[in-house]
C-alpha positions in Angstrom: -240.4 58.4 5.6 -241.9 58.9 2.1 -242.8 62.5 1.4 -244.5 64.5 -1.3 -241.1 65.5 -2.6 -239.8 61.9 -2.8 -242.9 60.8 -4.8 -242.8 63.9 -7.1 -239.1 63.3 -7.9 -239.8 59.6 -8.7 -242.8 60.3 -10.9 -241.1 63.0 -12.9 -237.9 61.0 -13.4 -240.0 58.1 -14.7 -241.7 60.4 -17.3 -239.0 61.6 -19.7 -241.2 64.2 -21.5 -242.5 65.6 -18.2 -238.8 65.7 -17.0 -237.8 67.6 -20.2 -240.8 70.0 -20.0 -239.9 71.0 -16.5 -236.2 71.3 -17.2 -236.9 73.6 -20.2 -239.4 75.7 -18.2 -242.3 75.0 -20.6 -244.6 73.1 -18.3 -247.2 74.7 -16.0 -246.5 73.6 -12.4 -250.2 74.0 -11.6 -251.3 71.7 -14.4 -248.6 69.1 -13.7 -249.5 69.1 -10.0 -253.2 68.6 -10.9 -252.2 65.6 -13.1 -250.0 64.0 -10.4 -252.2 64.8 -7.4 -254.4 61.6 -7.5 -251.3 59.4 -8.0 -249.5 61.0 -5.0 -252.6 60.8 -2.8 -253.0 57.1 -3.6 -249.4 56.4 -2.7 -249.5 58.3 0.6 -253.1 57.3 1.3 -254.2 60.8 2.3 -255.3 64.1 0.8 -252.4 66.4 -0.3 -252.6 70.2 -0.8 -252.2 71.3 -4.4 -249.6 73.9 -3.3 -247.4 71.3 -1.7 -247.1 69.5 -5.0 -246.4 72.7 -6.9 -243.6 73.5 -4.4 -242.1 70.1 -4.8 -242.2 70.5 -8.6 -240.5 73.9 -8.5 -237.7 72.5 -6.3 -237.2 69.5 -8.6 -237.1 71.8 -11.7 -234.5 74.0 -10.0 -232.4 71.0 -9.2 -232.5 69.8 -12.8 -231.5 73.2 -14.2 -228.7 73.5 -11.7 -227.4 70.0 -12.4 -227.3 70.3 -16.2 -227.4 74.0 -16.9 -223.6 74.3 -16.8 -223.0 71.7 -19.5 -222.0 73.8 -22.5 -220.5 72.7 -25.8 -217.9 74.8 -27.5 -218.1 75.4 -31.2 -214.4 75.2 -31.4 -214.4 71.6 -30.1 -217.8 70.2 -30.8 -219.3 69.3 -34.1 -222.0 67.0 -35.6 -221.3 64.6 -38.5 -223.7 62.4 -40.4 -222.9 59.3 -42.4 -225.6 57.6 -44.4 -226.1 54.1 -45.8 -225.3 52.2 -42.6 -226.4 48.7 -41.7 -226.6 46.9 -38.3 -226.2 43.1 -38.3 -227.0 41.3 -35.1 -225.5 37.9 -34.7 -225.5 35.2 -32.0 -222.2 35.2 -30.2 -220.3 31.9 -30.8 -216.7 30.9 -30.7 -216.7 30.5 -34.4 -217.8 34.1 -34.8 -215.2 35.3 -32.3 -212.5 33.5 -34.3 -213.6 35.3 -37.5 -213.7 38.9 -36.2 -210.3 39.9 -37.3 -211.2 39.0 -40.9 -214.0 41.6 -40.9 -211.3 44.4 -40.7 -209.6 43.0 -43.8 -212.8 43.7 -45.8 -212.8 47.4 -45.0 -211.3 50.3 -47.0 -211.0 52.9 -44.2 -209.3 55.4 -46.5 -212.4 55.6 -48.6 -214.6 56.2 -45.6 -215.6 52.7 -44.5 -216.7 52.3 -40.9 -216.8 49.2 -38.8 -218.0 48.9 -35.2 -218.3 45.6 -33.5 -220.3 45.8 -30.3 -220.4 42.9 -27.9 -223.4 42.0 -25.9 -223.9 39.1 -23.4 -225.3 36.7 -26.0 -225.1 38.6 -29.3 -222.7 40.8 -31.4 -223.7 43.8 -33.4 -221.8 44.6 -36.5 -222.2 48.2 -37.7 -220.8 49.1 -41.2 -221.6 50.6 -44.6 -224.3 49.1 -46.7 -221.8 48.5 -49.5 -220.1 45.9 -47.3 -223.2 43.9 -46.7 -222.6 41.0 -49.0 -219.0 40.6 -48.0 -220.0 40.6 -44.3 -222.8 38.1 -44.9 -220.4 35.8 -46.7 -218.2 35.7 -43.7 -221.2 35.0 -41.5 -222.3 31.9 -43.4 -223.6 29.2 -41.0 -223.9 31.8 -38.2 -227.3 32.6 -36.6 -228.2 36.1 -37.7 -230.9 37.5 -35.4 -231.7 40.6 -37.6 -230.4 43.0 -40.2 -231.4 46.6 -39.9 -230.9 48.7 -43.0 -231.6 52.3 -44.0 -229.7 53.6 -41.0 -227.4 56.6 -40.5 -224.5 57.2 -38.1 -224.9 60.5 -36.3 -221.6 61.5 -34.6 -221.2 64.2 -31.9 -217.7 65.4 -30.9 -217.9 66.4 -27.3 -214.6 68.0 -26.6 -211.9 67.2 -24.1 -213.2 69.4 -21.4 -216.7 67.9 -21.4 -216.1 64.2 -22.0 -215.5 63.5 -18.3 -218.2 65.8 -17.0 -221.2 63.8 -15.4 -224.4 64.2 -17.3 -222.9 64.9 -20.7 -224.2 61.7 -22.4 -227.6 62.3 -20.8 -227.7 65.8 -22.1 -227.0 64.6 -25.6 -229.3 61.6 -25.6 -232.3 63.4 -24.0 -232.2 65.9 -27.0 -232.8 62.9 -29.3 -235.4 61.5 -27.0 -237.2 64.8 -27.0 -237.5 64.5 -30.8 -238.9 61.0 -30.4 -235.9 59.5 -32.1 -235.2 55.8 -31.5 -231.4 55.1 -30.9 -230.5 51.7 -32.2 -226.8 51.7 -31.0 -224.6 54.1 -29.0 -220.9 53.9 -29.7 -218.4 56.0 -27.7 -214.8 56.4 -28.6 -212.6 59.0 -26.9 -214.4 62.4 -27.4 -216.8 61.1 -30.1 -220.2 59.7 -29.4 -222.0 58.0 -32.4 -225.7 57.2 -32.5 -227.0 54.7 -35.0 -230.5 55.8 -35.9 -233.1 55.3 -38.7 -232.7 57.2 -41.9 -236.1 58.8 -41.5 -234.8 60.5 -38.3 -231.6 61.8 -39.8 -232.6 65.4 -40.2 -234.3 65.7 -36.9 -231.4 64.1 -35.1 -228.8 66.3 -36.8 -230.7 69.5 -36.0 -231.3 68.4 -32.4 -227.5 67.9 -31.8 -226.7 71.1 -33.7 -229.0 73.0 -31.4 -227.0 71.8 -28.4 -223.9 73.6 -29.8 -225.7 76.7 -31.0 -227.6 77.2 -27.8 -224.4 77.0 -25.8 -222.9 80.1 -27.5 
């Protein structure tokens, strides 16, 4: 049986900013209930008391806070790093490309700070590296079908810490802070205890500060 609580939970979870506002305690339950009331009544095909929706919202907000409130990041293990001048090259996945992949690593000078992430999708491969390697990479990609090249990117890395990396909800906790700042994440790369977000250069400061607040607010 579909209840007011079921519909409230569904509607809030589908609206990320409403979800965030409730979890941070900055939304008025009464105002949110007034906004959702016509939608809920349409789904249930009957009139619903305003107070019933407010009660459902309060319970949902309490559940969110309980679920994610215990995720804390230790300044001794967590840190934020920013690397600029990054590009993301998206290429059609072909056997010829797969045969060439090892050669990309030979182009890198990791001791001087080069990065290289190769991300496999079902039909395409994303190559994330430093802008200074662009021409060398494109030379290897001759005759390959390049879907797009995104420049003016940064790599924003967040070190989670051993105790937190296996905790459910950690990645959500990090990414929702970026979403709250209206930051578009182009790629997410996770290796061991480090999560790297490839974002646009214009969002670098907002993204860095958003992740720093995660650490500062935990202490």
